[in-house]
C-alpha positions as CSV (number, residue, x, y, z in Angstrom):
1,M,-138.2,100.2,-14.4
2,V,-138.3,99.9,-10.6
3,R,-138.1,103.1,-8.6
4,F,-136.7,103.4,-5.1
5,L,-138.1,105.8,-2.4
6,V,-135.8,106.2,0.6
7,V,-137.5,107.4,3.8
8,P,-135.1,108.2,6.7
9,Q,-137.9,108.2,9.2
10,W,-136.9,107.5,12.8
11,Q,-140.0,108.8,14.7
12,G,-141.8,105.4,14.6
13,S,-139.0,103.6,16.3
14,S,-138.7,102.7,20.0
15,S,-135.0,101.6,19.7
16,S,-132.2,103.4,21.5
17,R,-130.6,103.4,18.0
18,A,-133.5,105.1,16.3
19,M,-131.5,108.0,14.9
20,Q,-129.2,105.5,13.3
21,L,-132.1,104.5,11.0
22,V,-131.4,107.9,9.3
23,D,-127.8,106.8,8.7
24,G,-128.9,103.5,7.3
25,A,-131.3,105.1,4.9
26,H,-128.7,107.5,3.6
27,A,-126.1,104.6,3.3
28,V,-128.5,102.6,1.2
29,L,-129.4,105.5,-1.0
30,G,-125.7,105.8,-2.0
31,D,-125.8,102.3,-3.4
32,L,-129.1,102.6,-5.4
33,P,-129.3,103.7,-9.0
34,R,-129.0,107.5,-8.9
35,S,-131.6,108.1,-11.7
36,G,-134.2,105.8,-10.2
37,S,-134.0,106.8,-6.6
38,R,-135.5,109.6,-4.5
39,M,-135.1,110.6,-0.9
40,I,-138.4,111.5,0.9
41,E,-138.3,114.5,3.2
42,V,-138.7,113.6,6.9
43,P,-139.2,116.3,9.7
44,L,-136.3,116.9,12.0
45,E,-138.5,117.2,15.2
46,A,-139.8,114.3,17.2
47,G,-143.5,115.4,17.0
48,D,-146.6,115.1,19.2
49,T,-149.0,112.2,19.8
50,L,-152.0,114.4,18.7
51,G,-154.1,112.3,21.2
52,S,-153.7,109.2,19.0
53,G,-151.9,107.1,21.6
54,V,-149.0,106.8,19.2
55,L,-145.7,108.6,19.9
56,R,-144.6,111.3,17.5
57,M,-147.8,111.0,15.3
58,S,-147.5,114.5,14.0
59,A,-144.1,113.8,12.5
60,L,-145.3,110.4,11.1
61,N,-148.3,112.2,9.5
62,Q,-146.0,114.7,7.7
63,T,-143.7,112.0,6.4
64,A,-146.7,109.9,5.3
65,R,-148.0,112.8,3.3
66,N,-144.7,113.3,1.5
67,L,-144.4,109.5,0.8
68,R,-148.0,109.2,-0.5
69,T,-147.4,112.1,-2.9
70,A,-144.3,110.4,-4.3
71,L,-146.1,107.1,-4.5
72,G,-149.0,108.6,-6.4
73,E,-146.7,110.2,-8.9
74,L,-145.0,106.9,-9.7
75,R,-148.3,105.0,-9.8
76,E,-149.5,107.4,-12.5
77,R,-146.5,106.4,-14.5
78,A,-147.2,102.7,-13.8
79,Q,-143.8,102.2,-12.2
80,A,-143.1,99.6,-9.6
81,V,-141.8,101.0,-6.3
82,I,-139.6,99.7,-3.5
83,T,-139.6,101.8,-0.4
84,F,-136.7,101.8,2.0
85,G,-136.9,103.0,5.6
86,G,-136.3,104.2,8.3
87,D,-138.6,102.5,10.7
88,A,-141.3,99.9,9.8
89,G,-144.0,102.5,9.8
90,V,-143.1,103.5,6.2
91,A,-144.1,100.0,5.1
92,T,-147.6,100.5,6.5
93,V,-148.1,103.6,4.4
94,A,-146.6,102.0,1.3
95,A,-148.6,98.8,1.6
96,L,-151.9,100.6,2.2
97,D,-151.2,102.9,-0.7
98,A,-150.6,99.9,-2.9
99,A,-153.9,98.4,-1.8
100,T,-155.8,101.6,-2.5
101,G,-154.8,101.5,-6.2
102,A,-155.6,105.1,-6.8
103,P,-156.6,108.1,-4.7
104,G,-160.1,107.7,-3.4
105,H,-160.6,104.1,-4.6
106,A,-161.7,101.2,-2.5
107,A,-159.0,98.9,-1.2
108,D,-157.9,96.0,-3.4
109,G,-159.3,93.0,-1.7
110,E,-157.2,90.6,-3.6
111,M,-153.7,92.0,-2.6
112,A,-151.8,89.9,-0.1
113,V,-149.2,91.4,2.2
114,V,-146.3,89.2,3.4
115,W,-144.7,90.9,6.4
116,F,-141.3,89.5,7.3
117,G,-140.3,90.5,10.8
118,A,-139.1,89.2,14.2
119,H,-141.5,91.0,16.4
120,G,-144.9,90.8,14.8
121,A,-145.7,94.5,15.0
122,F,-149.2,93.6,16.1
123,H,-149.8,95.7,19.2
124,S,-152.4,98.4,19.6
125,P,-151.9,101.7,21.5
126,D,-153.6,100.0,24.5
127,T,-151.2,97.0,24.5
128,S,-147.9,98.4,23.2
129,P,-145.3,98.7,25.9
130,T,-143.6,101.6,24.0
131,R,-146.5,103.3,22.1
132,A,-144.1,103.5,19.2
133,F,-145.7,103.0,15.8
134,Q,-143.3,100.2,14.8
135,D,-145.0,98.0,17.4
136,M,-148.3,98.5,15.6
137,A,-147.3,98.8,12.0
138,A,-148.6,95.4,10.7
139,R,-151.8,95.5,12.8
140,A,-152.5,99.0,11.3
141,L,-153.0,97.2,7.9
142,V,-156.0,95.2,9.1
143,D,-157.4,97.0,12.2
144,P,-159.2,100.3,11.7
145,L,-158.9,101.0,15.4
146,V,-155.1,101.4,15.2
147,P,-154.2,104.9,14.1
148,R,-152.5,105.2,10.7
149,P,-150.4,108.1,9.6
150,H,-152.2,110.4,7.1
151,L,-154.3,108.0,5.0
152,L,-157.3,108.9,2.9
153,D,-160.8,108.7,4.2
154,P,-162.3,106.1,4.1
155,L,-159.1,104.4,5.2
156,P,-158.3,101.3,3.2
157,V,-158.1,98.2,5.3
158,I,-156.8,94.8,4.2
159,A,-158.6,91.7,5.4
160,G,-156.7,89.8,8.1
161,S,-156.7,86.8,5.9
162,R,-154.6,88.7,3.4
163,L,-151.8,89.4,5.9
164,T,-149.2,86.8,6.7
165,L,-146.5,87.4,9.3
166,V,-143.3,85.5,8.5
167,G,-140.2,84.8,10.6
168,V,-141.9,85.9,13.9
169,R,-140.3,84.8,17.1
170,A,-141.0,87.6,19.7
171,L,-144.8,87.8,20.0
172,D,-146.3,88.4,23.4
173,E,-149.8,87.1,24.4
174,A,-151.6,90.3,23.4
175,Q,-150.2,90.1,19.9
176,I,-150.9,86.4,19.6
177,A,-154.5,87.0,20.6
178,A,-154.9,89.9,18.2
179,A,-153.5,88.0,15.3
180,A,-155.8,85.1,15.9
181,E,-158.8,87.5,16.2
182,H,-158.1,89.0,12.8
183,G,-157.3,85.7,11.1
184,V,-153.7,86.6,10.4
185,A,-151.4,83.6,9.5
186,V,-148.1,83.5,11.5
187,Y,-145.1,81.5,10.3
188,T,-142.2,81.1,12.8
189,P,-138.7,80.5,11.3
190,D,-139.0,76.7,12.0
191,R,-142.3,76.5,10.1
192,L,-141.2,78.3,7.0
193,D,-141.4,76.4,3.7
194,P,-141.1,78.9,0.9
195,A,-143.0,76.9,-1.7
196,A,-145.8,76.0,0.7
197,L,-146.2,79.6,1.9
198,A,-146.5,80.9,-1.7
199,A,-148.9,78.1,-2.6
200,A,-151.1,78.9,0.5
201,I,-151.3,82.6,-0.4
202,V,-152.2,81.8,-4.0
203,A,-154.8,79.3,-2.9
204,A,-156.4,81.9,-0.7
205,G,-157.2,83.9,-3.8
206,A,-154.5,86.6,-3.9
207,S,-153.8,88.2,-7.3
208,R,-150.7,90.2,-6.3
209,V,-148.5,90.6,-3.3
210,F,-146.8,93.4,-1.4
211,I,-143.6,92.1,0.4
212,H,-142.3,93.9,3.4
213,V,-138.9,92.9,4.9
214,D,-138.2,94.2,8.4
215,L,-134.5,93.4,8.6
216,H,-134.9,92.1,12.1
217,V,-136.3,89.0,10.6
218,L,-132.8,87.9,9.9
219,D,-130.6,86.2,12.4
220,P,-128.2,88.7,14.1
221,S,-125.3,86.7,12.7
222,V,-126.4,87.7,9.2
223,L,-126.7,91.5,9.7
224,S,-125.1,93.7,12.4
225,G,-127.2,96.8,11.9
226,L,-130.3,95.8,13.9
227,G,-131.7,97.9,16.7
228,H,-134.0,95.2,18.0
229,A,-132.0,92.0,17.1
230,E,-133.6,88.7,18.0
231,P,-131.8,85.4,18.0
232,F,-132.8,82.3,15.9
233,G,-133.9,84.3,12.9
234,L,-134.0,83.5,9.2
235,E,-130.8,82.9,7.3
236,L,-130.3,85.1,4.2
237,A,-130.9,82.1,1.9
238,Q,-134.3,81.4,3.5
239,L,-135.4,84.9,3.0
240,L,-134.3,85.1,-0.6
241,D,-135.8,81.7,-1.4
242,T,-139.2,82.8,0.1
243,I,-139.1,86.1,-1.8
244,A,-138.4,84.2,-5.0
245,A,-141.2,81.7,-4.4
246,L,-143.7,84.5,-3.9
247,R,-142.5,86.4,-7.0
248,D,-142.7,83.2,-9.1
249,R,-146.4,82.8,-8.2
250,L,-147.7,86.4,-7.9
251,P,-147.1,89.9,-9.5
252,L,-145.4,92.3,-7.1
253,A,-147.7,95.1,-6.0
254,G,-144.8,96.9,-4.2
255,A,-142.2,96.2,-1.5
256,A,-140.6,97.8,1.5
257,V,-137.3,97.2,3.4
258,T,-136.9,98.8,6.8
259,E,-135.2,98.9,10.2
260,Y,-131.5,99.2,9.1
261,A,-129.7,100.9,12.0
262,P,-125.9,100.6,11.4
263,A,-123.7,101.0,14.5
264,S,-120.8,102.6,12.6
265,P,-119.5,103.4,9.1
266,A,-117.5,100.2,9.2
267,A,-120.6,98.2,9.9
268,I,-122.3,99.7,6.8
269,S,-119.7,98.3,4.5
270,D,-120.0,94.9,6.1
271,D,-123.8,94.9,5.8
272,M,-124.4,96.4,2.4
273,A,-123.8,93.3,0.3
274,T,-126.6,91.5,2.3
275,I,-129.0,94.4,2.0
276,L,-128.4,94.8,-1.8
277,R,-129.1,91.1,-2.3
278,I,-132.5,91.5,-0.6
279,V,-133.2,94.6,-2.7
280,G,-132.2,92.8,-5.8
281,A,-134.5,89.9,-5.0
282,L,-137.4,92.3,-4.7
283,A,-136.5,94.3,-7.8
């Protein structure tokens, strides 16, 4: 049985609608199976950088501790987990936890991460224009120099060749250079062929896959509740077809869906059918 962990974290976001990520998380929780879903506690305060170069890192640390505890409990029961944010930082914690396999174990070198998102999330504290963790969330998977909220020591790192960014269309030069340096594959919407993508990941030796969907990957015409909407994104059918192709070829190590920031209660009712289709494809 799939379990759902809902994390209404806003502290990793740079959006002016960051607090609406909390509303989005609560809205989704109301449509998930009651017996299989759990809300993760998130601090109310913004938090401090703690000298990390990442805004609100103390709050991110606290939420990550709570999320890792819940993930560990479910892993002991051998239950699959879909994490729902909040900001994209919760996906970093969930993906690295899946790669760890068990507390204190070395990272799983065969797990691939497919990160759907418009913005790449491949900055460092030195290059990020906002210093918000969502700008660095994907890079934190592969670069030990990027601070990561409360992860065990030694910190698990996924090889850059195991990370694929899909649907990206808002990368600046610093992110492009960093992705190339780490050997990360990047698929823009016009390059995306679901079957070819899945085949390439299998051919590279992956034995399982963690799928993260930052909802900004979708075209704004598909979903209204996007704090950082970017035009010319994926259509819903493209996203669902790609998830299906990946799941047909590889076991699911875990999944995360993030960045839902509804503008109003009316917008929630309009968006929920789309979000539940994505959750259903992952589950």
